[in-house]
C-alpha positions as CSV (number, residue, x, y, z in Angstrom):
1,M,-3.2,1.6,6.9
2,K,-6.7,0.6,6.1
3,R,-9.1,1.0,9.1
4,T,-11.2,-2.0,10.0
5,I,-14.9,-1.1,10.2
6,P,-16.6,-3.2,12.9
7,T,-19.8,-5.0,12.1
8,Y,-22.6,-5.1,14.5
9,E,-26.0,-7.0,14.9
10,L,-28.6,-5.3,16.9
11,Y,-27.3,-3.9,20.2
12,G,-28.5,-5.6,23.3
13,E,-31.5,-7.5,21.7
14,E,-32.3,-11.3,22.4
15,S,-32.7,-12.4,18.8
16,G,-35.3,-14.9,17.8
17,E,-37.1,-14.5,21.3
18,R,-40.0,-12.5,20.0
19,P,-41.9,-12.5,16.8
20,D,-41.7,-8.6,16.4
21,F,-37.9,-8.7,16.4
22,W,-37.9,-7.7,12.8
23,L,-38.1,-4.0,14.0
24,H,-36.4,-2.3,16.8
25,C,-36.7,1.4,18.0
26,E,-34.9,3.7,20.4
27,T,-34.4,7.4,20.8
28,I,-31.1,8.8,19.2
29,P,-29.9,10.4,22.5
30,S,-30.3,7.2,24.5
31,R,-27.2,5.7,22.7
32,S,-25.4,8.8,21.2
33,R,-25.0,10.4,24.8
34,L,-23.2,7.4,26.1
35,H,-20.6,7.9,23.4
36,H,-20.2,11.8,23.8
37,W,-22.6,12.3,20.8
38,E,-20.3,10.5,18.4
39,I,-21.0,7.1,16.8
40,G,-17.9,5.8,15.1
41,L,-18.1,4.1,11.7
42,H,-19.6,0.8,11.7
43,R,-22.1,-1.3,9.7
44,H,-24.8,-3.9,10.0
45,E,-24.9,-7.0,7.6
46,S,-28.6,-7.9,8.1
47,F,-30.4,-4.7,9.1
48,F,-31.6,-1.6,7.4
49,Q,-31.7,1.5,9.6
50,I,-33.9,4.6,9.4
51,L,-33.1,7.7,11.5
52,Y,-35.6,10.4,12.0
53,I,-33.9,13.7,13.1
54,A,-36.6,16.0,14.8
55,K,-34.3,18.6,16.2
56,G,-30.7,19.3,16.8
57,S,-27.9,19.1,14.2
58,G,-24.7,17.2,13.3
59,D,-23.0,15.2,10.4
60,A,-23.9,11.8,8.9
61,I,-20.8,9.9,7.7
62,F,-21.2,7.5,4.9
63,G,-17.8,5.8,4.3
64,E,-15.5,8.7,4.7
65,T,-17.9,11.4,3.4
66,P,-19.8,13.7,6.0
67,Q,-23.2,15.3,5.1
68,S,-24.6,18.1,7.3
69,I,-27.8,17.2,9.1
70,S,-30.5,19.8,9.3
71,P,-33.9,18.7,10.8
72,P,-36.4,17.6,10.2
73,A,-34.8,14.9,8.0
74,V,-34.8,11.2,7.5
75,I,-31.5,9.2,7.0
76,T,-31.8,5.6,5.5
77,I,-28.8,3.2,5.6
78,P,-28.9,-0.2,3.8
79,P,-27.0,-3.3,5.1
80,A,-23.3,-3.4,4.8
81,V,-22.9,0.3,4.3
82,S,-20.4,1.9,6.7
83,H,-21.8,4.8,8.6
84,G,-21.2,7.0,11.6
85,F,-22.6,10.1,13.2
86,R,-21.6,13.3,15.0
87,F,-24.6,15.0,16.9
88,S,-25.1,18.1,18.7
89,P,-26.2,17.6,22.4
90,D,-29.7,18.9,21.7
91,I,-30.2,16.1,19.1
92,D,-33.7,14.5,19.3
93,G,-35.5,11.9,17.1
94,F,-35.6,8.0,16.8
95,V,-33.5,5.3,15.0
96,F,-35.4,2.2,13.6
97,T,-33.5,-0.8,12.9
98,V,-35.3,-3.3,10.5
99,L,-34.5,-6.8,9.4
100,A,-33.5,-6.3,5.7
101,S,-35.6,-9.2,4.6
102,H,-38.7,-7.6,6.0
103,L,-38.5,-4.6,3.8
104,P,-41.2,-4.4,1.1
105,V,-38.6,-4.5,-1.7
106,A,-35.1,-5.9,-1.5
107,P,-32.3,-3.2,-1.7
108,G,-30.7,-3.3,-4.9
109,S,-33.5,-4.9,-6.8
110,R,-34.3,-3.4,-10.2
111,S,-37.4,-1.6,-9.0
112,R,-37.2,2.2,-8.3
113,L,-37.7,1.7,-4.5
114,G,-35.2,-1.1,-4.6
115,T,-32.5,1.0,-6.1
116,W,-33.1,3.8,-3.5
117,L,-33.0,1.4,-0.6
118,A,-29.5,0.2,-1.8
119,T,-27.9,3.7,-1.2
120,A,-27.4,5.5,2.0
121,C,-29.5,8.6,1.8
122,L,-30.1,11.9,3.8
123,T,-33.4,13.3,2.8
124,P,-34.6,16.6,4.2
125,L,-38.3,16.6,5.0
126,G,-38.9,20.3,4.4
127,G,-42.4,21.9,4.7
128,S,-44.2,19.8,2.0
129,E,-47.2,17.8,2.9
130,D,-45.5,14.3,2.2
131,G,-42.6,15.6,4.6
132,H,-45.1,16.5,7.4
133,Y,-46.8,13.0,6.9
134,V,-43.4,11.1,7.0
135,A,-42.5,12.9,10.3
136,A,-45.9,12.2,11.9
137,T,-45.8,8.6,10.7
138,L,-42.4,7.9,12.1
139,E,-43.5,9.5,15.5
140,R,-46.4,7.2,15.5
141,L,-44.3,4.1,14.5
142,A,-42.1,4.7,17.6
143,Q,-45.2,5.2,19.8
144,E,-46.7,1.9,18.4
145,W,-43.5,0.0,18.9
146,E,-43.2,1.2,22.6
147,A,-46.9,0.6,23.5
148,R,-47.0,-3.1,22.5
149,R,-50.8,-3.1,22.0
150,S,-53.0,-5.4,20.0
151,H,-52.6,-5.5,16.2
152,R,-49.2,-4.0,16.6
153,T,-47.2,-6.0,14.1
154,G,-49.5,-5.2,11.1
155,L,-49.6,-1.6,12.1
156,L,-45.9,-1.4,12.3
157,D,-45.5,-2.9,8.9
158,A,-48.0,-0.6,7.2
159,Y,-46.2,2.5,9.0
160,L,-42.8,1.3,7.7
161,T,-44.0,0.7,4.1
162,T,-45.7,4.2,4.0
163,V,-42.5,5.9,5.4
164,L,-40.2,4.2,2.9
165,G,-42.5,4.9,0.0
166,L,-43.0,8.6,0.8
167,T,-39.3,9.1,1.7
168,A,-38.2,7.6,-1.6
169,R,-40.5,9.9,-3.4
170,L,-39.1,12.9,-1.6
171,A,-35.6,11.9,-2.4
172,E,-36.2,11.6,-6.1
173,P,-35.1,14.2,-8.6
174,S,-37.8,15.5,-11.0
175,R,-39.4,12.9,-13.1
176,A,-40.6,15.1,-15.8
177,S,-38.2,13.7,-18.3
178,E,-38.8,10.2,-17.3
179,P,-39.6,7.9,-20.4
180,A,-43.3,7.2,-20.6
181,Q,-43.0,3.4,-21.0
182,E,-40.8,3.2,-17.9
183,S,-43.4,5.3,-15.9
184,E,-46.2,3.0,-17.0
185,N,-44.1,-0.2,-16.2
186,E,-43.4,1.2,-12.7
187,R,-47.1,1.7,-12.1
188,R,-47.9,-1.9,-13.4
189,M,-45.2,-3.2,-11.1
190,E,-46.6,-1.3,-8.1
191,R,-50.1,-2.7,-8.8
192,F,-48.8,-6.2,-9.2
193,D,-46.9,-5.8,-5.9
194,A,-50.1,-4.7,-4.1
195,L,-51.9,-7.6,-5.6
196,L,-49.1,-9.9,-4.6
197,R,-49.2,-8.8,-1.0
198,Q,-52.9,-9.5,-0.9
199,H,-53.0,-12.9,-2.6
200,Y,-49.6,-14.6,-2.3
201,L,-50.7,-16.9,0.7
202,T,-53.4,-18.4,-1.7
203,H,-50.8,-19.3,-4.2
204,R,-52.4,-17.7,-7.2
205,P,-50.8,-18.5,-10.7
206,A,-49.1,-15.9,-12.8
207,A,-52.1,-16.0,-15.1
208,F,-54.3,-14.7,-12.3
209,Y,-52.2,-11.5,-11.7
210,A,-52.0,-10.9,-15.5
211,R,-55.7,-10.9,-15.8
212,E,-56.2,-8.7,-12.8
213,L,-53.7,-6.2,-14.5
214,G,-55.4,-6.4,-17.9
215,L,-52.2,-8.0,-19.5
216,S,-51.3,-11.3,-21.2
217,P,-49.1,-13.6,-19.0
218,T,-46.2,-12.9,-21.4
219,H,-46.7,-9.2,-21.2
220,L,-46.7,-9.3,-17.5
221,N,-43.7,-11.5,-17.3
222,R,-41.7,-9.1,-19.7
223,V,-42.7,-6.1,-17.4
224,V,-41.7,-7.8,-14.2
225,R,-38.4,-9.0,-15.6
226,A,-37.6,-5.6,-16.8
227,M,-38.3,-3.9,-13.5
228,A,-37.4,-6.6,-11.0
229,G,-34.8,-8.8,-13.0
230,Q,-37.0,-11.9,-12.3
231,S,-39.9,-13.8,-13.8
232,V,-43.3,-13.5,-12.3
233,H,-42.9,-17.1,-10.9
234,E,-39.6,-16.2,-9.3
235,V,-41.2,-13.0,-7.7
236,I,-44.1,-14.9,-6.3
237,A,-41.8,-17.7,-4.9
238,G,-39.7,-15.0,-3.4
239,R,-42.4,-13.5,-1.4
240,L,-43.3,-16.8,0.0
241,L,-39.7,-17.6,0.8
242,D,-39.3,-14.1,2.6
243,A,-42.4,-15.0,4.7
244,A,-41.0,-18.5,5.4
245,R,-37.7,-17.2,6.5
246,R,-39.3,-14.8,8.9
247,E,-41.5,-17.5,10.4
248,L,-38.6,-20.0,10.7
249,V,-36.2,-17.4,12.4
250,F,-38.4,-15.3,14.6
251,T,-41.3,-17.7,15.6
252,R,-41.2,-20.9,17.7
253,A,-44.0,-22.5,15.3
254,S,-43.4,-26.1,13.9
255,I,-42.6,-26.7,10.3
256,Q,-46.1,-28.1,9.8
257,E,-47.7,-25.0,11.4
258,I,-45.5,-22.7,9.3
259,S,-46.5,-24.7,6.0
260,F,-50.2,-24.2,6.8
261,R,-49.7,-20.5,7.6
262,L,-48.1,-20.0,4.2
263,G,-50.9,-21.9,2.3
264,F,-49.2,-25.0,1.5
265,S,-51.3,-28.2,1.4
266,D,-48.8,-30.2,3.7
267,A,-45.5,-29.8,5.4
268,A,-43.7,-32.2,2.9
269,Y,-44.8,-30.0,0.0
270,F,-43.4,-26.9,1.9
271,S,-40.2,-28.6,2.6
272,R,-39.8,-29.6,-1.1
273,F,-40.4,-26.0,-2.2
274,F,-38.0,-24.6,0.4
275,V,-35.2,-27.0,-0.5
276,R,-35.7,-26.3,-4.3
277,H,-35.1,-22.6,-3.8
278,V,-32.7,-22.5,-0.7
279,G,-30.8,-25.7,-0.8
280,L,-31.5,-26.7,2.7
281,T,-34.5,-28.2,4.5
282,P,-36.6,-25.7,6.6
283,R,-35.3,-27.2,9.9
284,A,-31.7,-27.1,8.7
285,W,-31.9,-23.4,7.6
286,R,-33.7,-22.4,10.8
287,I,-31.0,-23.9,13.0
288,A,-28.1,-22.2,11.0
289,E,-29.8,-19.0,10.9
290,R,-30.6,-18.8,14.5
291,Q,-27.0,-19.6,15.3
292,K,-25.9,-16.7,13.2
293,L,-28.3,-14.3,15.1
294,G,-27.1,-15.8,18.5
295,A,-30.8,-17.2,19.3
């Protein structure tokens, strides 16, 4: 008989009550000791998880396949992937649960990072400089989440982006045989993404990004489509939509306030943009998503 894998949201959180709900942190022992150090197979539909194993041992189970845990290590688990754990009583570290729409790249996108984010992965940190930096950044991420000081959200976002990028690099096989054109396109995509993060709220056209990258608009569109599976216009719109979705679900701001925050000239223009891409008005989408999260 096929076993049913339970699907969970985030344990014990009041979804939608705080703007920083996109990230949750707790120590691994705080939950695993309640279950005799064993977490049964389950999955999360809307959340991406990062486990930092600082000490102890155990097994990570993805589907039905166990992988031995030797610290220090990072485990990344994308949405909808069945997973479970068996830990030793001396296990220590943190588990970070992130709203998947808040990740810097969508899992499964045609970028290198998106491909990595779509697969459950256990990455030893070893003794490399990058490994030490990932461990230190995760420790700081946990401290910042707990302290709740000023400028917290921006710092949490920066730490998370750093951890994901460096862990993906550590998990990669040797890139010595990588085709030169693919490597160059990846660098262009990374530069485009950095520019987009800086300027997307100002609604710059595709020609602006092409000029900044020293490419023609046609060439940039070809690169972006090859790496992300979308046009430049679709990627720009997607970044605005991701920001809009976070604002709608995890803040109490009015539609007009959100439209101004996102650089739209008025709420009606924002609503038309949202309906064109999502199929619902911002208000209707907000109500439906908050009901899903139990807000």
